[in-house]
Every structure is written in structure tokens, then in C-alpha cells.
C-alpha positions in Angstrom: -3.1 -79.8 -12.9 -5.6 -77.8 -15.0 -9.2 -76.9 -14.5 -12.0 -75.1 -16.4 -15.3 -73.8 -15.9 -18.2 -74.5 -18.2 -20.3 -71.4 -17.4 -20.0 -67.6 -18.2 -19.3 -65.1 -15.4 -19.7 -61.4 -15.0 -16.8 -59.3 -16.3 -16.0 -57.9 -12.6 -15.7 -61.5 -11.3 -13.5 -62.6 -14.4 -11.1 -59.9 -13.6 -10.7 -60.9 -9.9 -10.1 -64.5 -10.9 -7.7 -63.3 -13.6 -5.6 -61.4 -11.0 -5.7 -64.6 -8.8 -4.5 -66.8 -11.6 -1.4 -64.7 -12.0 -0.5 -65.5 -8.3 -0.9 -69.2 -8.8 1.7 -71.5 -8.9 3.2 -72.3 -12.3 1.8 -76.0 -12.2 -1.9 -74.5 -12.2 -3.7 -72.7 -14.9 -7.3 -71.4 -14.8 -9.1 -71.5 -18.0 -12.3 -69.2 -18.3 -14.4 -68.5 -21.2 -16.3 -65.2 -21.3 -18.7 -64.7 -24.1 -21.1 -62.0 -22.8 -20.3 -58.5 -22.0 -22.9 -58.3 -19.4 -23.3 -54.4 -19.2 -23.4 -53.9 -22.9 -25.9 -56.8 -23.2 -28.2 -55.5 -20.6 -28.2 -51.9 -22.1 -28.9 -53.2 -25.6 -31.6 -55.8 -25.0 -32.9 -55.6 -21.4 -33.9 -52.0 -21.2 -37.3 -50.5 -22.3 -36.7 -48.3 -25.3 -39.2 -45.7 -24.1 -38.3 -45.3 -20.4 -34.8 -46.7 -20.6 -35.5 -48.9 -17.4 -34.4 -52.5 -17.1 -37.0 -55.0 -17.5 -38.1 -57.0 -14.5 -41.0 -59.3 -13.5 -43.2 -56.4 -12.0 -44.5 -53.3 -13.4 -41.6 -53.2 -15.9 -42.3 -56.6 -17.3 -41.8 -56.8 -21.1 -44.9 -56.9 -23.5 -44.7 -57.8 -27.1 -46.5 -55.6 -29.5 -47.9 -56.8 -33.0 -45.0 -54.9 -34.7 -42.7 -57.1 -32.9 -41.2 -54.3 -30.6 -41.0 -54.8 -26.9 -42.2 -52.2 -24.4 -42.5 -52.3 -20.6 -45.9 -52.6 -19.1 -45.7 -49.4 -17.2 -45.1 -47.3 -20.5 -48.0 -49.0 -22.2 -50.3 -48.3 -19.3 -49.1 -44.7 -19.4 -50.1 -44.4 -23.2 -53.4 -46.2 -22.8 -54.5 -43.7 -20.1 -54.3 -40.9 -22.6 -57.7 -39.4 -23.7 -57.2 -39.9 -27.4 -56.3 -43.7 -27.0 -59.5 -44.3 -24.8 -61.8 -42.7 -27.5 -60.0 -44.5 -30.7 -58.9 -47.6 -28.9 -55.5 -47.4 -30.8 -52.1 -45.9 -30.2 -48.7 -45.6 -32.2 -45.8 -47.8 -31.3 -43.1 -45.4 -29.8 -40.4 -47.1 -31.7 -41.7 -47.6 -35.4 -44.9 -45.5 -35.2 -47.2 -48.4 -36.5 -50.7 -48.1 -35.3 -51.5 -50.5 -32.6 -55.1 -51.6 -31.6 -55.7 -51.9 -27.8 -56.9 -55.4 -26.7 -60.1 -55.8 -24.9 -58.4 -56.8 -21.7 -56.3 -53.7 -21.9 -52.5 -53.5 -21.7 -52.4 -56.7 -19.6 -53.7 -58.6 -22.5 -50.6 -58.0 -24.6 -48.5 -61.2 -24.8 -45.1 -61.3 -22.7 -42.0 -61.1 -24.6 -40.7 -64.6 -24.4 -37.1 -63.9 -25.8 -36.6 -61.0 -23.3 -37.8 -63.2 -20.4 -35.6 -66.0 -21.5 -32.6 -63.4 -21.6 -33.6 -62.2 -18.2 -33.4 -65.8 -16.8 -30.1 -66.4 -18.5 -28.6 -63.3 -17.0 -30.0 -64.1 -13.5 -28.3 -67.4 -13.6 -25.1 -65.9 -14.9 -25.1 -63.8 -11.7 -25.6 -66.5 -9.3 -22.6 -67.7 -7.3 -20.4 -70.3 -9.2 -18.5 -73.0 -7.5 -15.2 -73.6 -9.5 -14.3 -77.2 -10.1 -11.1 -79.0 -10.9 -10.9 -79.9 -14.6 -9.5 -83.4 -13.9 -11.7 -84.0 -10.9 -15.1 -82.4 -11.8 -16.5 -83.3 -8.5 -13.9 -81.6 -6.5 -14.3 -78.0 -5.5 -11.1 -76.0 -5.9 -9.6 -74.5 -2.7 -7.5 -71.5 -2.0 -4.6 -71.3 0.4 -4.5 -67.8 2.0 -1.1 -68.6 3.5 0.6 -69.7 0.1 -1.6 -67.5 -2.0 -2.5 -70.3 -4.5 -5.4 -72.3 -5.8 -5.2 -76.2 -5.7 -7.3 -79.4 -5.9 -7.2 -81.5 -2.7 -7.2 -84.7 -4.7 -4.5 -83.5 -7.1 -2.2 -82.6 -4.2 -3.1 -85.9 -2.3 -4.1 -83.9 0.7 -0.7 -82.8 1.6 -1.0 -78.9 1.0 -1.2 -78.4 4.7 2.1 -80.0 5.5 4.0 -77.9 2.8 7.1 -76.3 4.3 7.4 -72.8 3.1 10.8 -72.0 4.6 13.5 -74.3 5.2 13.6 -74.4 9.0 10.0 -73.3 9.7 6.7 -75.0 9.4 3.5 -72.9 9.3 -0.2 -73.5 9.6 -2.0 -73.1 6.3 -5.4 -71.3 6.2 -7.4 -73.2 3.3 -10.9 -72.0 2.3 -13.1 -72.8 -0.8 -11.9 -71.0 -3.8 -15.4 -69.6 -4.3 -15.3 -67.9 -0.9 -12.0 -66.6 -1.6 -13.2 -64.9 -4.7 -16.2 -63.5 -2.9 -14.0 -62.1 -0.2 -11.6 -60.5 -2.4 -14.5 -59.0 -4.6 -16.0 -57.4 -1.3 -12.4 -56.2 -0.3 -12.0 -54.6 -3.8 -15.4 -52.9 -3.7 -14.8 -51.8 -0.2 -11.3 -50.4 -1.2 -12.8 -49.0 -4.4 -15.5 -47.1 -2.4 -12.9 -45.9 0.0 -10.7 -44.6 -2.9 -13.8 -43.0 -4.6 -14.8 -41.5 -1.3 -11.5 -39.9 -0.8 -11.3 -38.7 -4.4 -14.6 -37.1 -4.0 -13.5 -35.4 -0.7 -10.5 -34.1 -2.7 -12.7 -32.9 -5.5 -14.8 -31.0 -3.0 -11.8 -29.7 -1.3 -10.4 -28.3 -4.6 -13.7 -26.9 -5.6 -14.0 -25.2 -2.3 -10.4 -23.8 -2.6 -11.4 -22.6 -6.1 -14.5 -20.8 -4.7 -12.5 -19.2 -2.0 -9.9 -18.2 -4.6 -12.7 -16.5 -6.6 -14.0 -14.7 -3.4 -10.8 -13.5 -2.5 -9.9 -12.3 -5.9 -13.3 -10.4 -6.1 -12.4 -8.8 -2.9 -9.0 -7.9 -4.2 -10.6 -6.5 -7.4 -13.0 -4.3 -5.3 -10.1 -3.1 -3.1 -8.0 -2.1 -6.1 -10.9 -0.2 -7.7 -11.8 1.4 -4.4 -8.3 2.5 -3.5 -7.4 3.8 -6.9 -10.7 5.7 -7.1 -9.7 7.3 -3.8 -6.5 8.4 -5.6 -8.5 9.6 -8.5 -10.6 11.5 -6.2 -7.3 13.0 -4.6 -6.1 14.1 -7.9 -9.4 15.5 -9.0 -9.6 17.5 -5.7 -6.2 18.9 -6.5 -7.1 19.7 -10.1 -10.4 21.6 -9.0 -8.1 23.4 -6.3 -5.8 24.5 -9.1 -8.6 25.6 -11.4 -10.4 27.6 -8.8 -7.1 29.2 -7.8 -6.5 30.1 -11.5 -10.0 31.5 -11.9 -9.7 33.6 -8.8 -6.3 35.1 -10.0 -7.9 35.9 -13.2 -10.9 37.6 -11.6 -8.6 39.5 -9.3 -6.6 40.8 -12.3 -9.6 41.6 -14.2 -11.1 43.6 -11.4 -8.0 45.8 -11.2 -7.9 46.3 -14.9 -11.6 46.8 -15.0 -11.3 49.6 -12.4 -8.6 51.2 -14.4 -10.9 51.1 -17.6 -13.7 52.7 -15.7 -11.4 55.6 -14.6 -10.2 55.9 -18.3 -13.7 56.0 -19.5 -14.7 58.6 -16.8 -11.8 60.8 -17.6 -12.5 60.5 -21.3 -16.2 61.5 -20.7 -15.1 64.5 -18.9 -12.7 65.8 -21.7 -15.3 65.2 -24.3 -17.7 67.3 -22.3 -15.3 70.1 -21.9 -14.4 70.1 -25.6 -17.9 70.0 -26.7 -18.6 73.6 -25.4 -15.4 75.2 -26.6 -16.7 76.0 -30.1 -19.0 78.4 -28.6 -16.4 80.1 -26.5 -15.2 83.6 -27.7 -13.3 84.7 -24.8 -9.7 84.1 -25.1 -9.1 83.9 -21.3 -11.5 80.9 -21.1 -9.9 79.1 -23.8 -6.4 79.6 -22.5 -7.6 78.2 -19.1 -9.2 75.1 -20.7 -5.9 74.6 -22.7 -4.0 74.8 -19.4 -6.3 72.3 -17.7 -6.0 69.9 -20.7 -2.2 70.1 -20.5 -2.2 69.1 -16.8 -4.9 66.2 -17.6 -2.5 65.0 -20.4 0.4 64.7 -17.9 -2.0 62.9 -15.5 -3.4 60.5 -18.1 0.1 59.2 -18.7 -0.1 57.2 -15.5 -3.3 55.6 -16.9 -1.6 54.4 -19.9 0.1 51.7 -18.2 -2.2 48.9 -17.2 -2.1 48.7 -13.2 -2.2 44.7 -13.5 -0.4 42.4 -15.9 -1.7 39.6 -18.0 0.6 36.8 -16.8 -1.0 33.6 -15.5 0.4 30.2 -16.2 0.1 26.7 -14.9 3.5 25.1 -14.0 4.0 21.6 -13.0 7.6 21.0 -13.7 9.0 23.4 -11.2 9.8 20.7 -8.7 10.0 17.0 -8.4 6.2 16.5 -7.7 5.5 14.8 -11.0 8.2 12.3 -10.5 7.2 11.7 -6.8 3.8 11.1 -7.8 4.9 8.8 -10.5 7.1 6.9 -8.0 4.4 6.9 -5.4 1.8 5.5 -8.0 4.3 2.8 -9.1 4.8 1.8 -5.6 1.1 2.1 -4.6 -0.4 -1.1 -3.6 0.6 -4.7 -4.4 -0.8 -8.2 -5.1 0.1 -10.7 -2.4 -0.1 -14.3 -2.9 1.4 -17.2 -1.3 2.9 -20.7 -2.3 2.4 -22.0 1.3 1.0 -25.6 1.3 -0.8 -26.1 4.7 -0.5 -29.9 4.7 3.3 -29.6 5.0 3.5 -26.9 7.5 4.5 -27.9 11.0 3.9 -26.5 14.5 6.0 -27.2 17.7 5.2 -26.2 21.3 8.1 -25.0 23.6 8.5 -25.6 27.2 5.1 -25.0 28.8 4.1 -24.1 32.3 0.9 -22.9 33.7 0.3 -19.1 34.0 3.6 -18.4 31.8 3.5 -17.3 28.3 4.0 -20.2 25.9 5.0 -20.0 22.3 3.9 -22.4 19.6 6.3 -22.1 16.5 4.8 -22.6 13.2 7.1 -23.2 10.1 5.5 -23.0 6.7 6.5 -25.0 3.5 5.5 -24.7 -0.1 4.2 -27.7 -2.3 7.7 -29.0 -3.0 8.6 -29.0 0.7 10.9 -25.8 0.5 10.8 -23.5 3.4 8.9 -20.2 2.9 11.1 -17.1 3.3 8.3 -14.5 3.8 5.1 -14.2 5.9 1.7 -12.6 5.3 -0.2 -15.8 5.3 -3.7 -16.2 6.9 -2.7 -18.0 10.1 -5.2 -18.9 13.0 -4.6 -20.8 15.9 -6.8 -22.4 18.8 -5.7 -23.7 22.1 -8.3 -25.8 24.0 -7.9 -27.3 27.5 -8.7 -31.1 27.1 -10.2 -31.3 30.6 -13.1 -29.0 30.1 -12.8 -27.8 26.7 -12.3 -24.1 27.4 -10.5 -22.0 24.8 -7.3 -20.3 25.7 -6.8 -16.9 24.2 -4.4 -17.0 21.4 -2.5 -14.3 19.5 -0.5 -14.9 16.2 2.8 -12.9 15.5 4.1 -12.8 12.1 8.0 -13.0 12.0 8.1 -12.0 8.3 10.5 -15.0 7.6 7.9 -17.8 6.8 7.5 -18.6 10.5 4.7 -17.6 12.9 4.4 -17.6 16.9 1.2 -18.5 18.4 1.4 -17.0 21.9 -1.0 -18.1 24.7 -1.0 -18.5 28.5 -2.1 -21.9 30.0 -4.3 -21.1 32.9 -3.7 -24.4 34.8 -1.5 -27.5 34.3 -2.8 -30.4 32.2 -3.3 -31.5 28.6 -4.1 -29.1 25.8 -4.8 -29.3 22.1 -3.3 -26.9 19.6 -5.2 -26.5 16.3 -3.4 -24.4 13.6 -5.1 -23.5 10.3 -3.5 -21.6 7.3 -5.9 -20.3 4.9 -8.7 -22.1 6.7 -6.9 -25.5 6.1 -5.3 -27.5 8.9 -1.6 -27.8 9.0 0.3 -31.3 9.0 0.9 -31.6 12.7 -2.5 -30.4 13.9 -4.2 -31.1 16.3 -1.1 -31.3 18.5 -1.6 -32.3 22.1 0.9 -31.1 24.6 1.2 -31.0 28.5 1.4 -27.7 30.5 3.3 -28.2 33.8 1.7 -27.0 36.9 5.2 -26.2 38.2 7.5 -23.3 37.5 11.2 -24.2 37.9 14.3 -21.9 37.6 15.9 -21.4 34.2 19.3 -21.3 35.9 21.0 -21.6 39.3 24.1 -19.9 40.0 26.6 -20.4 42.8 26.9 -22.7 45.9 28.2 -22.5 49.4 31.9 -21.5 49.7 34.3 -18.6 49.5 35.5 -18.9 45.8 34.7 -16.8 42.8 31.3 -18.4 42.0 30.3 -19.2 45.6 28.3 -17.6 48.3 28.2 -17.9 52.0 24.7 -16.6 53.5 23.6 -14.3 50.6 20.9 -12.0 51.9 20.3 -9.2 49.4 20.3 -8.4 45.7 20.2 -5.2 43.5 19.9 -4.6 39.9 21.3 -1.7 37.8 19.0 -1.4 34.9 21.3 0.8 33.0 23.6 -2.1 32.3 21.9 -5.1 33.8 24.5 -5.7 36.3 23.5 -7.6 39.4 24.8 -6.9 42.9 24.5 -9.8 45.5 25.1 -9.1 49.1 27.3 -12.0 50.1 27.1 -11.5 53.9 29.1 -14.4 55.1 32.1 -13.6 52.9 32.0 -9.9 53.6 31.6 -8.9 50.0 29.3 -7.9 47.2 29.5 -10.2 44.1 28.9 -8.2 40.8 27.5 -10.3 38.0 26.6 -9.3 34.4 23.6 -11.0 32.5 24.1 -12.5 29.1 21.7 -14.0 26.6 23.0 -17.7 27.3 20.2 -19.8 28.7 22.6 -22.3 30.4 24.7 -19.8 32.1 23.0 -16.4 32.0 25.4 -14.9 34.7 29.2 -13.9 34.2 31.3 -13.0 37.1 32.7 -9.4 37.0 34.1 -8.5 40.5 33.9 -8.6 44.2 33.3 -5.4 45.9 34.9 -5.2 49.5 34.9 -2.6 52.4 35.5 -2.7 56.0 31.7 -2.0 56.5 31.0 -5.4 55.1 33.6 -7.4 57.2 31.5 -8.0 60.4 29.1 -10.4 58.7 26.1 -8.1 59.9 25.0 -6.7 56.7 21.5 -7.6 55.8 20.1 -5.2 53.1 21.4 -3.7 49.9 19.8 -1.2 47.4 20.9 0.7 44.4 20.4 4.5 44.3 19.6 5.2 40.6 19.9 8.9 41.3 23.5 9.0 42.6 24.5 5.5 41.0 25.8 4.2 44.2 25.0 1.2 46.5 23.4 1.4 50.1 24.2 -1.3 52.6 22.5 -1.6 56.0 24.5 -3.0 58.8 22.4 -4.0 61.9 25.5 -4.5 64.1 27.1 -1.0 63.5 23.4 0.6 63.4 24.3 2.5 60.3 23.8 2.7 56.4 26.9 2.7 54.3 27.0 4.3 50.9 29.5 2.7 48.3 30.2 3.6 44.7 29.4 1.2 41.9 32.9 0.3 41.9 33.0 -0.4 45.8 34.6 2.9 47.0 33.5 4.0 50.2 31.5 7.3 49.9 29.9 7.8 53.2 27.7 6.4 56.0 24.8 7.8 58.2 22.8 6.9 61.1 20.4 8.2 63.6 19.9 7.8 67.4 16.5 6.2 66.9 18.0 3.6 64.4 18.6 0.6 66.6 18.8 -2.4 64.3 18.4 -1.4 60.6 17.8 -4.5 58.4 16.2 -4.0 54.9 16.3 -0.8 53.0 15.1 0.6 49.7 15.3 3.8 47.7 12.4 5.7 46.0 12.6 7.7 42.8 13.5 10.9 44.9 16.7 9.3 46.1 15.0 9.0 49.7 16.2 6.0 51.7 13.6 3.9 53.4 14.9 1.7 56.2 13.3 -1.1 58.4 14.1 -1.4 61.9 12.6 -4.5 63.9 14.1 -3.5 67.1 12.6 0.1 66.9 9.4 -1.5 65.3 9.4 1.3 62.8 10.2 2.2 59.4 12.5 5.2 58.8 12.5 7.6 55.7 15.7 9.4 55.3 16.4 12.3 53.1 19.1 11.8 50.3 21.7 13.8 52.5 21.0 11.1 55.2 18.8 13.2 57.5 15.7 11.7 58.9 12.6 13.1 57.2 9.8 10.9 58.7 9.1 7.7 60.6 6.3 5.3 60.2 5.5 4.0 63.9 4.6 0.3 64.6 1.6 1.2 66.9 -1.5 2.4 65.1 -4.9 3.5 66.6 -6.1 1.4 69.5 -2.6 0.3 70.4 -2.5 -2.5 67.9 0.9 -3.2 66.7 1.2 -2.5 63.0 4.5 -4.4 62.1 5.6 -7.9 63.0 9.0 -8.9 62.0 9.6 -7.1 58.9 11.3 -9.2 56.3 11.3 -6.8 53.2 11.0 -3.3 52.1 9.9 -2.2 48.5 8.9 0.8 46.5 5.9 0.7 44.5 4.3 3.3 42.0 4.0 7.0 43.0 6.8 6.0 45.6 4.5 3.9 47.7 6.2 2.1 50.5 5.8 -1.6 50.6 6.4 -3.2 54.0 6.2 -7.1 54.3 6.2 -9.1 57.5 3.6 -11.9 57.6 1.5 -10.0 55.2 2.0 -7.1 52.8 1.2 -3.5 53.8 1.2 -0.4 51.5 1.8 3.1 52.7 1.8 6.4 50.8 5.1 8.3 50.4 3.9 10.4 53.2 3.7 7.3 55.5 -0.1 7.0 55.6 -1.5 3.6 55.6 -3.3 2.7 52.3 -4.2 -1.0 52.4 -3.3 -4.6 53.0 -2.5 -7.3 50.6 -2.7 -11.0 51.5 -4.0 -10.4 54.9 -4.9 -14.2 55.1 -1.2 -14.9 55.5 -0.9 -13.2 58.7 1.1 -15.3 61.4 1.0 -18.3 59.0 4.5 -17.5 57.5 6.8 -14.7 56.6 8.0 -12.6 53.7 11.7 -12.5 52.9 11.7 -10.2 49.8 9.2 -7.9 47.8 9.6 -6.0 44.5 7.3 -4.1 42.0 7.9 -4.3 38.3 7.0 -2.1 35.4 3.9 -4.1 34.3 2.0 -3.6 37.7 3.0 -6.8 39.1 4.1 -7.4 42.9 6.4 -10.4 43.6 7.3 -11.5 47.0 9.2 -14.5 48.5 7.5 -16.3 51.2 8.3 -19.0 53.7 5.6 -21.1 55.3 5.9 -24.1 57.6 6.9 -26.8 55.0 7.5 -24.8 51.8 9.1 -21.8 50.3 7.8 -20.1 47.2 7.4 -16.8 45.2 4.2 -15.1 44.9 2.8 -13.0 42.1 0.1 -10.4 42.8 -1.6 -7.8 40.6 -0.5 -4.6 42.5 -3.6 -2.4 41.7 -6.2 -4.8 42.9 -4.0 -6.8 45.3 -5.3 -10.1 43.6 -3.2 -13.2 44.0 -2.3 -14.5 40.5 -0.1 -17.5 41.0 2.8 -19.0 42.8 6.3 -20.0 41.6 6.9 -23.4 43.5 10.3 -24.1 42.0 9.3 -27.8 42.3 12.5 -29.3 40.8 14.9 -27.0 42.8 13.2 -26.4 46.1 13.6 -22.9 47.6 15.0 -22.8 51.1 14.6 -19.5 52.9 14.3 -17.2 49.8 15.0 -13.7 50.7 15.5 -10.7 48.4 14.5 -10.6 44.7 14.6 -8.2 41.8 12.8 -8.2 38.4 14.5 -7.6 35.0 13.0 -5.6 32.0 12.4 -9.0 30.1 10.0 -10.3 32.9 12.6 -12.4 34.8 12.9 -12.5 38.5 16.4 -13.2 40.4 15.9 -14.5 43.8 18.4 -14.9 46.6 18.1 -18.5 48.1 19.7 -18.0 51.6 19.4 -21.6 52.6 21.0 -22.9 49.4 23.7 -20.3 49.1 22.9 -19.4 45.6 20.7 -17.2 43.3 18.0 -18.6 41.0 16.4 -17.0 37.9 12.9 -17.6 36.9 10.5 -16.4 34.0 7.2 -15.1 35.5 5.5 -13.8 32.5 
């Protein structure tokens, strides 16, 4: 089957059909004849030679001049409106410069250009949509099957195209449309894609131009900084030069003053001698002459001392007496540097680590160059923005340059929910931005150590914990097993505790120990025993040192040690807090009853030490006393009688942490100690706390909590 078309088409349409023809079946060919280059033809014959506008049927209609040149009506009217033309009634052809007379009817009276109008009509017909016909069946419109991607004549194929089986076992429905519509659709698609591509290229062009402008700006700033800093160096050198010149001049003047004084003395003595000698010629007495001779002899002896200059002429500039020149040279050679970067932002990535509300989160940024190679040095201009999706609020973010081609964006999500992270390098977004991530509203333990039992890694009723900051060893009071478990901390996230030893003593045997504290002054452990009513002191290795008590001490439960080595002990039966001297003698006591007979303490569940050796007492709320025992203030008073505290501790950053048990839940509270403001709670949602008791904080802002109800200890991050 073959077909042809008897009309000419625009070049763009021919190209589309040529592309379609290559996709047709081998049984069909499309014969087209293109005799006119539309764009070249239009530019050469259908544009006004004066204004270069395309002729049309309106104000740009072509007018034929007597010289046979064609000018548009608009240009002729413009020329006819000139003052010289109105006076003479003639003008010159703008193409051949022949004098043309203006008709009585004006510009409109010039005849239209018949040839140009005919060409306009021809081009107009060329641009109309053409319906391709089959060369063998001229009345049949060609069809296009979108499924088979081929052109066909319905008569030539006997109307069976829709039943063609493309695969052996599968029949498919064919989408058949007129070929003219297919060409139109594909033309529109091509134009759309072309516009898209041009738009992208324009955007890329603008981006590159913007980067070049920024490069020029940064270079100008660098030039200014180089000139400024080196001018400062030149000023420093010039100041030193002036100092040395001034010093040399001063030394010269000092020496000249001494020598001038000596000259003045010489001149004075010389004048005296001349004066004495001038009168000798009239002297006739021998005695007078003899005396003068004697005086001159003595003066000659004294003049000898004036013959030697009292100051020397030596003054010289030295600069090679030490390594200053070499040091300056080295300093100048090492002064300043020009820094650039091969980082390609579009290939750089960012990842967000485990994220929980109120805890510091790290977004790790890794940089690459244009070839996809990891960058090995830092210094890039990195900026980051974290936005809460719910309300669009910005979260303060800080960038840390790790100097190895990676960067950390640090931020603290204020609440749980969705967040967006945007990272820019040199003001350009990186590959993975904006990055959406979730911040959990729960804070769960990093690890859990121990379970109920008597073995090495097990506990039975653990109630207290102490930390030796010198070696990071943890001492857990395992009351049910009558021992103290010693653990060391390591950097392993999965198992951060390593068992060291069990400390045992007969004072731990009766399962009545409730409190443990470390005395940093004496490097010893203090354990309270409510049954024996005493406090036992053991060495770090578990050796018995001593014990002490007091007749007023009825049921010692929890204890702590301040910076002076004083031991603070809570006694719920005595309803008081005792302060013992490091020697074990009672120093003072904080009574439970305050003014008006109102009980000051409920059931005390924890004792802690704050800044300035403040005494922190926790029952159902937290009370602060000075080191002298005077009441200062109360924290979380709204918790009174609603629950109870089981542990309290103060860290080096001004945070107060306390374990609390209420009706149906147990959690850890974090307060700002100075203001008493509640910050947030650690709920341990995935590993519920059950009767949490004592707790301690580490220097890297982790808290170790004794979970009495679960017979284990748990470690959390709280910053």
C-alpha cells in the first residue's frame, strides 16, 4: 500500500510525519513533496522592506508603487504625514529612491500588490489542516493505530486491523484515530515538550548566570579582604620602621648632646687660656710669669681628660642578629589562604537520626563533588532550616563543621509530629531537601540492664544507685540479694554496661538497705539501713570502714553527701532530715513541723544535693533547703498528694531530674533548677517504668534509673 499527498505542508509538520513514517510498517510508505521553505519564503517576499513587518489584510496591507516596489500602508502613511511631502505632494521610494507622486486620494489610492496578496492566500492555504488520503483509495482518510504505532487504510486492510493479534496468546484492544488528528496531537506534544525543555534550559541558564554573579561578588569580597589584611600588615611593618627610626634618632641626639657638652667645655677652657696668655706679654715680674706657667702645667694635665670624647660614634642598624627575618618570612608565607570548594550541592545528602521531642537531634550532611566523590574537608557555607509542619514554626538550628566533608545540623524538636528539614550549600538546595521526618513524642531507654534473679546480671529489689565520676563506675544497691553490683560504662550502644564485681558485707545481709551514696571526698560508699538504724561506710572495693548512728535516728532511708563530705539522711519515722558531720557526729536537723504546726514532710522518697550544697527533699513535691537547713522554695507544688517521688538528682547544667510515681503511670521529670520550671517528662513508652526509685546523671547527659518494679536499671538520654 502506498499513498501520497498533492499539497505542500509547513516544514515542522513534514518533520513530524517523517518521524511517524519511520515507525510505520514496512508495507506502507508515505510520499510527501515539499517545494517551499515557508520561513525563508515569508522573510523574503511577505515582509515590508521598510518596517520588516509581515504583510496582512489590515494596516500592514501591501501597496504597489509606480516603481514596482511594495510597501505596507502603515509605512506609506507615516511618510505622507511628513511636512515636506504635504507641501510638494511627492516622496521618494525607500527602496530605490525614485520620486513618487502622492495620488489625490492619498495613500489609500495606491493599488494593492496583487502578487503579494496571492502569495498571502497561498501561504494561508498551506497552513490549513490537511487530511492525508490513501494513494490507492483517494476518498479514504488514512488512520493511525496508537496501539500498533502504524498508519493504515481501512480499505486496504479490509477493516481487520482491530483484530490483529500482537502477541501469540494475547489479544488487545486497538485505539484507532484519524491520521490528521494523530499528527496534530503529536505536534502539540512536541511543542509542549519543546517548551518544557526550553523552560528548563532557561532556568539552568539563569542559575548558572546567578552563580557566576555570586562568584564575582565573592571574588570581589576576597580581593577587598586580601588588600585590607595585607595593608594592615604593611601598617604594622611601617610602624616598626618608624619606631626604629625614632629610636636611632634619639640615640644620635643623646650622643650628640654629650659630645656637644664636651665641646662647649673645651671651648670655654680654650678661651680662658687665650685670655690668660694675651696679658703675659706685658708682664715683667718673674713671679707672676712663673705662677702662670705653673697654672698652665696643671691645666695641661686636666685637658688630657678632655682629649678623649666622652661618647662614641657607634650606632648601627642590625636585623640579622636573630631569626626574626626568617620568622617574618615564614609568617608572611603562611599568612592568609584562598579557600575554594568542589562541593556540588545537587549530589549532597542529609539524613536525620533518631528523633524525639525535647532531645537534641542530629541531621548529618554528607558532601560530594561533581563527579560523586566524597569531600574530605569542610569549610563550605552550609545553612539548615527545620520547620514544624503543623504550624510552620522554625526550630533553632546550629551547624557544626566536622572538618571532614560532613556537617551536623543540631536542633531540638519542641513537640512530637512532622518536621521539614531544608539544607542549602552556597545558597543552593542539596539533593535530599526538603526532607520530611517524624519526631516521636516519647523518650524511650537506650538500653535496659538486668532482670529479676540472683545471677551476675540480675537484681532482686534494686533500690539505689551511685556514680563515681572519676572512672564512670556505677554502684547499684541490690537489696534483695544483699550486695552492691559494680558496673562500668562503655561506648557500646547495645550493651553500655559491663559487670565488674559484687560488693558484699554483713551490713547488707538483712535486706534492709534503702539508700546508697558516694563520698567523693573520702572515695567511699555510704549505705543506710533502716532495720539497724545506722549508716555504714564501705571502701570502693567493698571493705568495711565504719558505721555511725544517733539516738534520734529511728529509720534512716535515703541519704546523700554534699561537697564538704557531710552526710544528709532522711528519716520518715523521725519525720526529719539529719545532717551529719563527715566524722559521723550530728551537726543539725531539719524538723518536719514548720510554723503553725503544719507538717513539712510527707513520706520522703529521695534526698539530693543542689548547687551551693542546697538540700533537695522530695516526697509528693520537691522542697529546697539551704545548706544551713532554712527553707528556700518549693518545686512542683501541684503534685502534692497526687503521687510520690522516688529519686532526685541535680546535673552540672542546671537541670533537676526526679522519678515520680502517680496512680497509673511512672515517669521521669526534668526541671530547670533555677526557675523551677517543668521542661518535659521521660515517659519510657516502649519500656514502661514500674516504681522507679533512685537515679544519677552522667557527664554526657544520660540518666541511669533504677526500676525497682522491673528489677533492672535503664539508661536514657535527656538532652
